[in-house]
C-alpha positions as CSV (number, residue, x, y, z in Angstrom):
1,M,52.7,8.9,-37.7
2,P,55.3,8.4,-35.0
3,E,54.5,8.1,-31.7
4,G,54.0,11.6,-30.0
5,I,53.7,13.6,-33.0
6,G,50.1,14.9,-33.7
7,P,47.2,15.4,-31.7
8,S,46.3,12.2,-29.7
9,L,42.7,11.0,-30.2
10,P,40.6,9.8,-27.4
11,T,39.8,6.2,-27.6
12,P,36.3,4.6,-28.1
13,A,36.5,3.4,-24.4
14,L,37.1,6.6,-23.4
15,V,34.3,8.3,-25.5
16,L,31.8,5.8,-24.1
17,G,33.0,6.0,-20.5
18,A,32.9,10.0,-20.4
19,D,30.5,11.3,-17.9
20,R,27.8,13.6,-19.5
21,P,27.0,16.9,-17.9
22,G,24.7,16.0,-14.9
23,D,25.6,12.6,-14.8
24,A,27.3,13.3,-11.6
25,G,24.3,14.7,-9.8
26,E,22.0,12.4,-11.2
27,A,24.2,9.3,-9.7
28,L,24.6,11.2,-6.5
29,Q,20.8,11.5,-6.4
30,R,20.2,7.8,-7.2
31,R,22.1,7.1,-4.2
32,L,20.3,9.1,-1.8
33,P,17.6,7.9,0.0
34,D,14.1,9.3,-1.8
35,P,13.0,12.1,1.0
36,L,9.5,10.8,0.2
37,L,10.2,7.0,1.0
38,L,12.3,8.1,3.9
39,A,9.2,10.1,5.1
40,V,7.1,7.0,4.8
41,A,9.5,4.8,6.5
42,V,9.7,7.2,9.5
43,V,5.8,7.3,9.7
44,V,5.3,3.4,9.7
45,A,8.0,2.9,12.3
46,L,6.4,5.4,14.6
47,I,3.4,3.9,14.2
48,L,4.5,0.3,14.6
49,A,6.5,1.6,17.7
50,A,3.6,3.1,19.2
51,P,3.2,0.6,22.5
52,A,6.7,2.1,23.5
53,L,5.6,5.6,22.8
54,L,2.1,5.6,24.3
55,P,2.1,8.5,26.5
56,A,-0.9,7.0,28.5
57,D,-3.3,4.0,28.1
58,P,-5.5,4.8,25.1
59,L,-8.5,3.0,26.9
60,A,-8.1,4.7,30.2
61,Q,-11.1,7.2,31.0
62,D,-11.0,10.6,33.0
63,L,-14.8,11.8,33.1
64,F,-13.5,14.8,34.9
65,A,-11.3,15.9,32.1
66,R,-14.1,15.3,29.3
67,N,-13.4,16.9,26.2
68,A,-10.3,18.6,27.8
69,P,-8.2,20.9,25.3
70,P,-4.8,20.3,24.4
71,G,-2.6,20.6,27.2
72,P,0.0,18.7,29.7
73,P,-0.3,15.8,30.0
74,A,-2.9,15.2,27.1
75,W,-1.0,17.3,24.3
76,L,-4.1,16.6,21.8
77,G,-6.7,17.1,24.4
78,R,-9.2,14.5,25.6
79,D,-12.4,12.7,23.9
80,N,-15.7,12.9,25.1
81,L,-15.0,9.9,27.9
82,G,-11.6,11.6,29.0
83,R,-9.4,9.3,27.1
84,D,-6.0,10.7,25.6
85,V,-6.0,11.5,21.9
86,L,-2.7,11.3,21.4
87,A,-2.6,7.8,22.9
88,R,-5.4,6.7,20.9
89,L,-3.9,8.3,18.0
90,L,-0.9,6.2,18.0
91,A,-2.8,2.9,19.1
92,G,-5.3,3.5,16.5
93,G,-2.6,4.3,13.6
94,R,-1.0,1.2,14.2
95,I,-4.2,-1.0,13.9
96,T,-5.3,0.8,10.7
97,L,-2.0,0.3,9.1
98,A,-1.7,-3.2,10.2
99,I,-5.3,-4.2,8.6
100,A,-4.6,-2.0,5.4
101,A,-1.2,-3.8,5.0
102,G,-2.9,-7.4,5.5
103,A,-5.7,-6.7,3.2
104,A,-3.0,-5.3,0.5
105,L,-1.1,-8.3,0.7
106,L,-4.2,-10.9,0.8
107,S,-5.5,-9.0,-2.3
108,L,-2.1,-9.5,-4.0
109,L,-1.8,-13.4,-3.1
110,F,-5.5,-14.1,-3.8
111,G,-6.0,-12.0,-6.8
112,A,-2.5,-11.9,-8.5
113,G,-1.6,-15.2,-7.5
114,L,-5.0,-17.3,-8.3
115,G,-5.1,-15.3,-11.5
116,L,-2.0,-16.3,-12.7
117,A,-2.4,-19.8,-11.7
118,A,-5.5,-20.0,-13.6
119,L,-4.1,-18.8,-16.8
120,A,-1.2,-21.1,-16.2
121,A,-3.6,-23.9,-16.0
122,G,-5.4,-23.0,-19.2
123,P,-8.5,-21.6,-20.5
124,W,-10.6,-24.0,-18.8
125,A,-9.6,-22.8,-15.4
126,S,-9.0,-19.0,-16.4
127,G,-12.5,-18.6,-17.8
128,P,-14.4,-19.5,-14.7
129,V,-12.0,-17.8,-12.3
130,F,-12.0,-14.3,-14.2
131,A,-15.7,-14.5,-14.8
132,V,-16.0,-14.6,-10.9
133,F,-13.5,-11.8,-10.5
134,D,-15.5,-9.6,-13.2
135,L,-18.9,-10.4,-11.4
136,V,-17.2,-9.2,-7.9
137,R,-15.2,-6.3,-9.7
138,A,-19.0,-4.8,-11.2
139,M,-19.6,-4.2,-7.3
140,P,-18.1,-1.3,-5.5
141,S,-15.4,-2.2,-3.1
142,I,-16.8,-0.4,0.0
143,L,-20.4,-2.3,-0.7
144,L,-18.7,-5.7,-1.2
145,A,-16.6,-5.2,2.0
146,L,-19.5,-4.1,3.6
147,S,-21.8,-7.3,2.7
148,L,-18.5,-9.7,3.6
149,L,-18.4,-7.9,7.1
150,V,-22.1,-8.8,7.6
151,A,-21.7,-12.5,6.6
152,L,-18.3,-12.8,8.7
153,G,-18.8,-10.8,11.6
154,A,-16.9,-8.2,13.5
155,G,-13.2,-8.3,14.0
156,V,-9.5,-7.5,12.6
157,G,-9.3,-11.0,10.9
158,P,-12.9,-10.6,8.9
159,V,-11.8,-6.8,8.2
160,V,-8.6,-8.1,6.4
161,V,-10.4,-10.8,4.8
162,A,-13.1,-8.1,3.4
163,L,-10.9,-5.6,2.1
164,G,-8.6,-8.2,0.7
165,V,-11.3,-9.7,-1.5
166,S,-12.8,-6.7,-2.4
167,F,-9.3,-5.3,-4.0
168,A,-8.5,-8.8,-5.5
169,P,-10.3,-8.2,-8.8
170,T,-7.7,-5.4,-9.7
171,M,-4.6,-7.4,-8.9
172,A,-6.2,-10.2,-11.1
173,Q,-6.8,-8.1,-14.2
174,L,-3.3,-6.2,-13.7
175,A,-1.6,-9.8,-13.6
176,R,-3.9,-11.1,-16.8
177,A,-3.0,-7.7,-18.6
178,A,0.9,-8.6,-17.7
179,W,0.5,-12.1,-18.6
180,Q,-0.7,-11.4,-22.0
181,R,2.1,-9.2,-22.7
182,E,4.6,-11.2,-21.5
183,R,3.4,-14.5,-23.4
184,Q,3.8,-12.5,-26.8
185,A,7.6,-11.8,-25.9
186,G,10.1,-13.4,-27.6
187,Y,12.1,-15.0,-24.6
188,V,9.0,-16.6,-23.4
189,E,8.3,-18.0,-27.0
190,A,11.9,-19.1,-26.8
191,A,11.7,-21.2,-23.3
192,V,8.5,-22.6,-24.7
193,A,10.1,-23.9,-27.9
194,S,13.1,-25.1,-25.9
195,G,10.6,-27.5,-24.3
196,G,9.8,-25.4,-21.0
197,T,6.3,-26.7,-19.3
198,T,3.7,-23.9,-18.6
199,W,4.7,-23.8,-15.1
200,T,8.4,-23.5,-15.3
201,V,7.7,-20.4,-18.1
202,L,5.6,-18.7,-15.2
203,R,7.8,-19.2,-12.6
204,R,11.2,-18.6,-14.1
205,H,10.4,-15.9,-17.0
206,I,7.1,-14.1,-16.6
207,L,6.7,-14.0,-12.7
208,P,9.9,-11.9,-12.4
209,N,9.1,-9.7,-15.1
210,V,5.7,-8.8,-13.8
211,A,6.6,-8.4,-9.9
212,G,7.5,-4.9,-10.6
213,V,3.9,-4.2,-11.9
214,L,2.7,-5.8,-9.0
215,V,4.4,-4.1,-6.3
216,T,3.5,-1.0,-7.9
217,Q,-0.2,-1.8,-7.7
218,L,0.5,-3.3,-4.2
219,A,1.8,0.1,-3.4
220,I,-1.5,1.8,-5.2
221,V,-3.9,-0.4,-2.9
222,L,-2.4,0.3,0.4
223,P,-4.0,3.9,0.8
224,R,-7.1,3.0,-0.6
225,C,-7.2,-0.1,2.2
226,V,-6.3,2.6,5.0
227,T,-9.3,4.8,3.7
228,S,-11.7,2.0,3.2
229,E,-10.7,0.4,7.0
230,S,-11.6,4.0,8.2
231,V,-14.7,4.2,6.5
232,L,-15.8,0.9,7.8
233,S,-14.8,1.9,11.3
234,F,-17.0,5.2,11.0
235,L,-20.0,3.4,10.1
236,G,-19.5,1.0,13.2
237,L,-18.4,-2.3,11.5
238,G,-14.8,-4.2,11.3
239,V,-13.1,-4.0,14.7
240,P,-15.0,-4.2,18.2
241,P,-15.8,-1.0,19.6
242,E,-13.4,-1.1,22.2
243,V,-10.4,-1.0,19.6
244,P,-9.2,2.4,19.0
245,T,-9.1,3.1,15.3
246,W,-8.9,6.6,13.4
247,G,-12.7,6.2,11.6
248,R,-14.4,5.0,15.2
249,M,-12.3,8.1,16.8
250,I,-13.8,10.7,14.1
251,A,-17.5,8.9,14.6
252,A,-17.1,9.1,18.6
253,A,-16.1,12.7,18.3
254,L,-18.7,14.1,15.8
255,P,-21.3,14.7,18.0
256,F,-18.8,17.0,20.2
257,V,-17.2,18.5,17.6
258,E,-18.3,21.9,19.0
259,R,-17.4,21.6,22.4
260,A,-14.2,19.2,21.4
261,P,-13.0,19.9,17.6
262,H,-9.6,18.7,18.4
263,A,-10.9,15.0,19.0
264,M,-11.9,15.0,15.8
265,A,-9.4,17.0,13.9
266,A,-6.5,14.7,15.3
267,P,-7.5,11.9,13.7
268,A,-9.1,13.0,10.3
269,A,-5.7,15.0,9.8
270,A,-3.6,12.0,10.5
271,L,-5.9,10.0,8.4
272,G,-5.4,12.3,5.4
273,L,-2.0,12.8,6.0
274,L,-0.9,9.1,6.0
275,T,-3.5,8.3,2.8
276,L,-1.4,11.2,1.0
277,I,1.8,10.0,1.9
278,L,1.2,6.5,0.8
279,A,-0.5,7.7,-2.4
280,L,2.4,9.7,-3.4
281,A,5.0,7.0,-2.3
282,G,3.0,4.5,-4.7
283,D,3.5,6.9,-7.5
284,R,7.0,7.2,-6.8
285,V,7.4,3.4,-6.8
286,R,5.8,3.4,-9.8
287,R,7.6,5.7,-11.6
288,H,11.2,4.0,-10.0
289,L,9.9,0.8,-11.5
290,D,8.9,1.8,-14.9
291,P,11.2,0.6,-17.3
292,L,10.7,3.4,-19.6
293,R,11.9,5.8,-16.8
294,R,14.9,3.9,-15.2
295,P,18.3,5.3,-15.6
296,A,20.5,3.5,-18.4
């Protein structure tokens, strides 16, 4: 048919590249920052910047203002020793978040790292290693952390080690499941058939594909570490007594809850809010890294 006569048909490239209804909105939504993750970033930034934002010394006492209600200059009131609750809340949040982040990273390195290395070494190494992990996993995490703290003593370092070791078996089991799944994939079999060693296949092929699963589990373990650290502090274990943490603030304010409910309500609300935000953010990260939910 001569050019210009008859209806013009769209080319396949135009058909494939045509925007479907809602594509523009979905693309714009993907470009915009996630409100929940943005809220997590703001909360973490405020906690990390606590030394510059402290309205007063969190350890300074004013015995003439014991259990004072909220008001200037102590906007969240004072505790049973006259210490500024807001200052202690900011300082304690920084310590709690630092301990939880360190414990979550240690559980990832110790659990997933040791588990993948043992699996790559062979059954002679993976058998004993995962037998120990299964034995540790049989104990409740908080009970295991308590036992390790009794052996290691008080301090920030022992708390990080105790929580990291208690959550490491979860990371190891997840790494083993991901290893077994990826080992059956065709690209791994092709890499092995082409002469790749086990360590090369692990480093170049398996590890990049299981990183998303491990990061997702790390985001799930982080709020659990926050809660566990607060429980240990509430029980009087972990960090020294002079270090302000949310769990220790709740324990100190509990005998005076009738006269100064604000001293316990502030750290309890902060702990619940931070745990909820981190848990929701972990679920959002899981959905984002899920290949079945990822946009084409």
